[in-house]
N, C-alpha and C positions, 0 to 999 in steps of 0.2 A: 504493500500500500504506500509506503514511503517513496518507493521508486516511482510509482504512478503519480503521486502528488508532486514530486520534484520535477518530473518531466512535464507535467501539466503546467506547473508554474513557469517553467522555461518557455513553453509554447505560448502561454498567455502573454508573457513579456514580449515575445517575438511578434505576436499579432498586433499588440499595441504599438510596437515600434514601427511596423509597416503602416499602420493607420495614422500615426502621428506626423502631421505636416512639418513639425519642427525637427524631425529626425534627419540626420545627415544622410547623404546618398550611400556612404559606406555602411552606416548603421542599418539602413533599410535593406541594403543588398545582403548583409550578413543575416538579417532576420529572415528574409525570403529563402535564402539557402538553407537555413536551419529548418524552416517549416517544410521545405521540399524534402529534406532528409528524413523527417518524420513520416511524411506521406509515402516515401519510397522505401523506408526501413522495415523493421519487423512489423508485420501486419497486426500482431496482437498488441504491441505497444501503441500502434496507431488507433486501434479500436478502444483500448482501455483509456488512453489519454483523451480521446474525443468524447467518450461518454462521461468522463470526469468533468470536462469543460462545458458540457451543456447544462450542468446543474445550475440552479437558480442563484447560487452565491456569486457567480461570475457575471461580469457586465454583459449587456445584450450584444455588444460587438464581438466579444470573445465567444459567446455561445453561438452566435450566427456562423462564425468561422468554423467552429467545431462541428456544427451540423453539415457544413459543406465538406469537411474532412471525412465525415461518415459516408456521405453520398459518394465521394471519391472512392472510398474503400469498397462500397457495394458495387459500384459500376466497374471498377478496374481490377480489384484484388479479391473478389469474392471466392474465386477458386482456390485461393491459398488457405482458406479456413476449412476445418474439418466439418462434417455434417452436424455433430453436436454443437460446435461453435457457431455455425450458421443459425441453428435453431435458437441458441441463446441470444444471438444478435437480433433475431426476429422478435423474440419475446420482449427484450429490453426496449426495442424501438416502438412497439405497441404501447408498452407501459409509459414510455416517454411522451408519446402522443397524448395519452390520458393526462399526464402531469401538466402539460402546457395548455390543456383545454380549460382555461379559465378566463374570465372577462378582463382581468388585469394584465394578462400576458401580451407582449408585443406581437402585432400581427405578423411581421417577418419571421419570427421564431415559430409561430404556429404554422405558417406557410411551409417553412423548411422541414418541420416535423412531418407534415403530410407528404411532402415531396420525397422524404427519406423512405417512408413506407411504400409509396408508389414505385420507387426505384427498386426496393426489395422484391416486390411482386413481379416487376418486369424481369429482374435477374433470376428469380426462382422459377418462373414459368407457370403455365396453366395448372400443373399438378398441385401447386401450392395455393391456388386461388381460393378453393372452397374453404380451406381452413382460415385464411386471412379474412375472407368475406364474412364468415361467422363472427369473428372478433370485431370487425368493423360495424356490423349490424348491431351487435350488443353495445358497442361504444356509442353509436348514434342515438340510442334510446335513453342515454343518461342525461341529456339536456341539450339546449340549443348550441352552446359553444362546442360540445363534443360532436354534434351533428354537422356543424359547419366544417369541422376538420375532416370528418369522414367524407363529406361531399367534395372537399378540395382534393382528397386522395382519389376518389372515383373519377373526378374530372381529369386529373393528370395521367391516369392510366392510359386512356386512348390517345391523349396528346403525345405522351412519351413514345407510344408505339407507332402512331400514324404520322406524326409531325417531326418530333425531335428524335429521329431514328438513324442518324448518320453512323452510329456505332453498331447498328444491328444488321447482321447478314440477312440475305433474303429468306433463307429457310427458317431462321429463328424468328424473324419478323412475322412470317406467315403463321408459324406455330402459335405465337403470342396473340396474333389477331384472331385466329380460329378459337383459341381458348377464351378470349374476351367475348367473341360473338356467341359462344355457347353459354356464357354466363348472363347474357342479356335477359333471359326470363327471370333471373333473380335481381339483377341490377335495376331494371326499369320499374318494376313494382316498388322497390325501395325508394327510388327517386319520387315516384308519384305519391307514395304515402308520406314521405317527409315534406314534400311541397304542400300537400293538403293540411297536414298537421300544423306546420309552423306558419303557414299563411293565416289559418284560422286563429292561432295563438297570437300572432302579431296584431290582428284586428282587435281581439279581445283585450289585450294588454294596453293597446292604444286607448280604447274606450275607458279603461280603468285608470288612465293617466300614469301607468307604469312605464315611463318613457325608456328607461335603460333596458328593461326586459323586452319591451316591444322591439327595440333596436336589435337585440340579440336574435330574436325570431326572424326579423326582417333580413338579417345577414344570412340566416339559413336559407331563406327563400331565394336570395340573390345567388348564393353558392349552388343551390339546387338547379336554378335556371341555367347557370354557366355550365354545370355538368351535363344537363340535358342537351345543350347546344353542342358540346363536345361529342356526345354520342350520335346526335342527329346528323353530323357531318359525314358519318361513314356507316352507321348501323344498317345492316341489310334488312330492308323492309319489303315483303313480297307485294306484287301488284294486286291490289284488291278489286280491280275492275272485273 
């Protein structure tokens, strides 16, 4: 634990040095090189350090960079982890999404948490989807902030596969797209139910003058519509004529 804390502290200082406009060019260069060495070094050090730095005791800037380090790990170094380590990373990432799901959390951090889970689904493939979908469905029922995060994840899944797919080979892209298409009978009803539930809740809370809660439900409605648009762009719909 001391090694993780020490490495995390060094990484945090490097992140701040890169972001500090008053840093000299040499200081910034050294900091960038150190951060790159962490990203390219021992994958377990990278994972443990990143998860340590996304905790709430660190500044938003450090936490945001740590989320991006985790996404780098999932996207480029996933195969270096053992199956049990992959499973642990999945579980911790879902727990992390639940932890950042509160109204006081910064939106960029919530966004990056959802993006991390979407990246894991993309990396693991369709065989993993049913398990993660069950977890996401359960999380979405816990409240409006949780539902918004789940909808952000559902939105980025098709976008990561159909739009931001430069790193996906043709066969893998087709496999992921087929898996996502087969999941539409589960995804689309969830979107419909969440839209109906939170639109009604937003109207009710507005009438009760619960402005903050009404905004939370309204944010879910917006996130749901954005997700629907993402699926409407490619979802195979038969000709009903």
